[in-house]
N, C-alpha and C positions, 0 to 999 in steps of 0.2 A: 122598762119591760125587758124580760129575758126569754130566751128560747132554751128549753131543756131537751136534750137529745139523748137517745140511747148511746152508750159508749161504743157499742158494736156497729153503729151506723157507718162509721168510717170517715176518713178525712175528706173524701170526695163529696159526701152528703153534707158535711159541715161547711165546706167551702161553697157549696151551692146556696146554703142558707145565708152565709156571710155576703155573697154576691147579691142576693136578693135584698138584704138589709142595706148594703151600700148603694144599690140602685134607687133606694128611697132617700138618699142623701144623708144616711146615718152611718155611724161607725159600728162595726161588730167586733167585740172583744171576746175571744175564745178562751175558755178555761176548761181544761180536761181533768176530770176526776177519775176515781177508781170505777164508779158505777155509771156515771153519766158525764156528758159534756154540756156546759152552760155557755151560751153566747149572749153577752150583754149588749143591749142596743144603747148607744150614746147619741143623743140628739133629740129633736122634737118627734116623739113617737106617736103623736096624734094622728098621723096619716098612715099608720101601720094597719094593715088588714090581717088580723090574727087568723082568720079562717084561711086566707091564702097561704100564709106561712105554715100553718099546721098541716098542709097537704104535702110538704116536703118529706122525703124519706127520712125516717129516724126521729122525727120530732115527736116528743111525748106530750109536752104542754107548753103554753106560753102565758105565764102569769104576769100580771102587771105589778110593778114595784115602784113605789114612790117614797119621797122623803117624809111623808106623813106617818110612816111607821116609826120614825124616831120621835117619840112622845115628848122629848125635851127640846125639840126643834123650835127655833125662833118664830117660824110661821104659825105654830100652834099656840105659842105663849109670847106675844109681841111685847108685853109689858116688861119693864126692867125689874129684875129681882136681885136683891142684895142680901147676902148672908153674913152672919157674924163669925169671926174667926177667933 
């Protein structure tokens, strides 16, 4: 799960979100871009209340991200596949 914030939110707003994430026992990784700042949550995100986090200043959205987006992942295709070279 990631938190996308307006770039103009400022460092104080970013740190408030990071502290909230760390208060849940997770790690928050901040990546600052040109238009927005993304804070990635590392750990068990099942106890994250998206509604509570979305109330912080500068938060635009909180999309869920999972490894199932990687369609070649072993979880989606557990059978062994062998190709000829």
